[in-house]
C-alpha positions in Angstrom: 0.1 0.1 -0.3 1.5 3.6 -0.8 2.1 6.2 2.1 -1.3 7.5 3.9 -0.6 11.0 3.2 -0.7 11.3 -0.6 -4.3 12.2 -1.8 -6.7 9.6 -2.0 -8.7 10.6 -5.8 -12.0 9.9 -7.2 -12.2 9.7 -10.5 -14.5 8.2 -13.9 -13.9 5.0 -15.5 -11.3 5.4 -18.2 -10.1 2.7 -20.9 -8.5 -0.3 -18.7 -10.0 0.1 -15.7 -13.0 -2.8 -16.5 -11.4 -5.3 -17.0 -9.4 -4.2 -14.0 -12.3 -4.4 -11.9 -13.4 -7.9 -13.0 -10.1 -9.1 -12.6 -10.3 -7.8 -8.6 -13.7 -9.0 -7.8 -12.8 -12.3 -9.0 -9.6 -12.4 -7.1 -10.6 -10.2 -3.8 -14.2 -12.2 -3.8 -12.5 -15.4 -4.2 -10.0 -14.8 -1.0 -12.3 -13.2 1.4 -15.1 -15.9 0.1 -13.8 -18.6 -1.6 -16.2 -18.1 -4.6 -15.7 -19.0 -7.9 -15.2 -17.5 -11.6 -18.7 -17.3 -12.2 -18.9 -14.6 -9.5 -16.2 -13.1 -12.1 -17.7 -14.1 -15.2 -21.4 -12.4 -13.3 -19.3 -9.3 -12.5 -18.3 -8.8 -16.6 -22.0 -9.6 -17.8 -22.8 -6.2 -15.7 -19.7 -4.0 -16.8 -20.4 -5.0 -20.2 -23.9 -4.0 -20.1 -23.2 -0.9 -18.2 -20.3 -0.3 -21.1 -22.9 -1.1 -23.6 -25.4 1.0 -22.6 -23.5 3.7 -20.9 -25.1 7.3 -20.2 -23.4 9.9 -18.7 -26.4 12.5 -17.8 -27.6 9.1 -15.9 -25.1 6.6 -14.6 -21.0 7.1 -13.1 -18.7 5.4 -11.8 -16.3 6.1 -9.4 -13.1 5.1 -9.4 -11.1 5.3 -5.8 -7.0 5.4 -6.1 -4.5 6.9 -4.4 -1.2 7.6 -7.0 -2.5 5.6 -9.7 -3.0 2.2 -7.3 -6.7 1.1 -7.8 -8.8 1.0 -4.0 -12.0 0.5 -5.0 -14.3 1.2 -6.9 -18.7 1.2 -7.9 -21.3 2.3 -10.5 -24.4 3.4 -11.3 -26.9 3.0 -13.8 -30.2 2.7 -15.2 -32.1 -0.1 -14.0 -33.7 -1.5 -17.3 -36.7 -2.4 -16.1 -37.5 0.1 -13.3 -38.6 3.6 -14.6 -36.7 6.1 -12.2 -34.7 3.6 -10.5 -30.6 3.7 -10.4 -28.6 0.2 -9.4 -25.7 0.4 -7.5 -23.1 -2.2 -9.4 -19.6 -3.4 -8.2 -18.7 -2.0 -4.9 -15.3 -4.0 -4.3 -12.8 -1.9 -1.8 -10.0 -3.5 -1.7 -8.5 -5.8 1.6 -5.5 -2.9 2.6 -7.9 0.0 1.7 -10.9 -1.1 4.0 -11.7 0.7 7.4 -10.5 4.2 6.0 -14.4 5.6 5.1 -14.0 4.4 1.0 -17.1 2.2 1.3 -19.3 4.6 2.6 -17.9 7.3 0.9 -18.2 5.8 -2.8 -22.5 4.7 -1.6 -22.9 8.4 -0.9 -21.6 9.4 -4.2 -23.8 7.4 -5.9 -27.2 8.2 -3.7 -25.5 12.5 -4.4 -25.7 11.7 -8.1 -28.7 9.5 -8.3 -30.9 12.5 -6.4 -29.2 15.0 -8.7 -29.9 12.7 -11.6 -33.4 12.9 -11.0 -34.0 9.4 -9.8 -37.0 8.4 -7.2 -35.1 4.9 -6.2 -32.0 3.5 -5.8 -32.0 -0.3 -5.6 -28.7 -2.9 -5.4 -28.7 -6.7 -5.3 -26.0 -8.2 -2.5 -25.5 -11.5 -0.7 -26.5 -12.4 3.1 -23.2 -12.8 4.0 -21.0 -9.8 3.0 -21.9 -8.3 6.3 -19.8 -5.3 5.5 -21.3 -3.7 2.6 -25.2 -4.2 4.2 -24.0 -2.5 7.6 -22.8 0.6 4.8 -26.2 0.2 3.0 -28.0 0.1 5.7 -25.8 3.4 7.3 -26.7 4.6 4.1 -30.9 4.9 4.4 -31.6 1.5 2.2 -33.1 -1.4 3.7 -34.0 -4.7 2.8 -36.5 -5.1 0.5 -37.0 -8.7 -0.2 -34.5 -11.8 -0.7 -34.0 -12.7 -4.2 -31.7 -15.9 -5.4 -29.3 -18.2 -3.9 -26.5 -17.9 -6.5 -24.3 -20.9 -7.2 -21.0 -18.9 -6.8 -22.1 -18.5 -3.1 -24.9 -21.4 -1.9 -24.0 -20.6 1.5 -26.0 -17.5 1.4 -29.2 -15.7 0.5 -29.5 -13.1 -2.3 -31.0 -9.6 -1.2 -32.6 -6.6 -3.1 -31.7 -3.5 -1.0 -33.8 0.0 -1.7 -33.4 3.8 -0.7 -36.5 6.0 -1.7 -35.2 9.2 -2.7 
C-alpha cells in the first residue's frame, strides 16, 4: 500500500479500468469468500452492460485510487426494467484500503448523483453474507426490500434486494 499521506482520488472509469475491476472482483471475492469464476463472469456481464448502454447524464462510475493504485470502485446504472430507478453495481474496496471510509463515500457518491439525476429510487443486489457492505447500505438509509435467488457461486448465502427511496 502506498503511503497514507498521498491524496485519495475519485474519478470516472477510463480504458483499462473495466477489465481491472472484473479481475479484482474475481481475486478478492475468491480470497474472502471462496467464490469461483462464475462470480467473476457475472461481474463481467454487469460491467459489459454498463459500458454498452452507458448514458453519462444518468449513469456514473467512481474509481478510487491513490498515486495510481486502485483502492476500490462502484457503478451507478439505470435500471433497465424499472422507471426512475438506479442500480448500484460492483462495489469493491480493496482489502488493504478497508477501514478508511471509502465504501461509505462510494455509496454516498451514488446517492448524491442519483438525486441530481432525478431518480426516485436506488436498488441493489447483494448477498446476505456480505455483512460489511450490508452495514454500509443500512447506514446510508437503504432497507432490505426482499430476498432473491441463491447464486451458484454463493451456496451458503441468500440473495438480497436493498432499496433507498430518494
